[in-house]
Steps between C-alpha positions, in 0.01 A plus 500: 500500500737542784462810731763705679512758777575833331694673781448466865181707534249216430442520133487164331477466123548244218867432424449662159287800435376661181621846384240686283708795367527351150122471483473871428849650447860445400480180284288611198135449437293287729144360522289555814306177453810291470657669801180454708494127412866469597442661841212263570705207379768603743260458788400156372867405507534613857662837440346743747744800483434765239713804435381833339585869538366848435775546239383200291184678417688819389266709708177342388474212750466248220731236640346503848153503351590193286629316806212603722245386251676173442517403871159638611358150544782398738652819625523391865689191392789686347765749586496829301813709488522849347730789502515884533780750454511638148380836382219407263457871395854527358538565126668166470329258739755315705758775474415660836409390854234595751492336837352804676263387782198642322590320171547165683159530640353596172665206325378266778138617453520464124650152525224392744246611241669360189573160673140489627607433854496662846858412583838468325696201615847635423565868420841568355686822449592444133814717505659745743402866477809718563276776648325274758698318778455130540376532857224734383391259229501214753295709744222560250475143405500415865191723546328323205569167676351633826196605307456152348546621136834325470626180663877498422766754396746432217790676328641473146818605328673644811823426683605372843503834700158603356357166603633534847357856547155399375494173698579687825173683464263244349614132459573428134356163396649469155753657268429475124814522284621359164672172574564211260782287342552812293491765775688435827532854629315433826727222622792688645343782710118465497431129569699501826302804628148368417591168663634669806174692531263211414386657165401278215637546149271523191703477183343668195611419144618155626521372146739774380213696341430209274854399407456170686168406354635376170371773282782743435586751228727808487383842613433633148236237443279620786240777460566841649249441782689190613770580753729233355548733204727716715619256775875474486486124534344467158767716332808398293770294688283493810232314306743258353641410853158478658364286214795258532442466874133445440566224250730321750232534767246352259721202433552444872129532575413263220729236640296535823175472315393860571500835317753780541225709663429230754874467568522879559207508736614181683840673545337801664283290733817313600657828619296489816153439643455874532508548116169519304547577128222666302544401140267689269317346204182560302482145375337219706722225352812699592349550841460124557857449387616757763289351772652159449838642595394495868533123480852500356781410741858599419796329652813676616662365192225647285555837663871479438448424136269797468759723664755392244277585211408844637731588786413866545178558316435645148702743299347846492325713756135442599417862457668801321746690719268795532220290628720311744627833637152589613470191712604495863795272547623619842 
């Protein structure tokens, strides 16, 4: 597995990481034993960058506990990233934010305990809190870094000016944002800023939330606890357009002797050496397929052909309008 410098602060990670969200939430039922085996298989394949969050445990710590238990035999050989910033006491978890200094510290202590570690490698603010300024958030994480509880500071789902304000107080190592063949929103305004400031980009949902894995069905066929049941990209004409584009990508990938998922990950890796995607999977075979994408080289002609198939990303928004309105885009 190749490795890359994630930002300019000294953090070096495998070119592909592993996102663990789907091991406990968002994509239907899961199995802890299967997920644990997948995490350990990832390490065998050379993947050493693992992503979790307080939110993925829905207030119970379950996702971080799963990851912490899985890596306990090789914790110091891997990079663990987790996130704070949601109000876990809200009636609907995920609907409110809490980046008050006291809550950031509480989440950090919980994450250290759940992950069975005495330091968090990368501590992200999961989403902006409209009641807490960026510089105040950055200041608290800077204190945690000085105390040795956190090594690097990250941001997620925020815009250029927010990034600049936080970075001016505590250097930001990485920005996590949705980015894929299906979702190109970061390209115009965010990518130039993170590159100017020496911040790495960590794309989540790099396979279009599963659209690019070859197993696709319309929204109505997913269970209510699966976010694809309400995602616009799985609805009506959007689904038809996206499915057609996916089928074209599958044909193009097959001609190269790879899968559509490998094509999509290779495309992201080709966007710059500062890009480290974190595809999520609970299946060890799918994981091995994803890992092999690090060895796929795309030519300029390949990249142009992909652009012609999907010039501006997918049809349909990545989140409902009400949810997008709560995210900082300044």
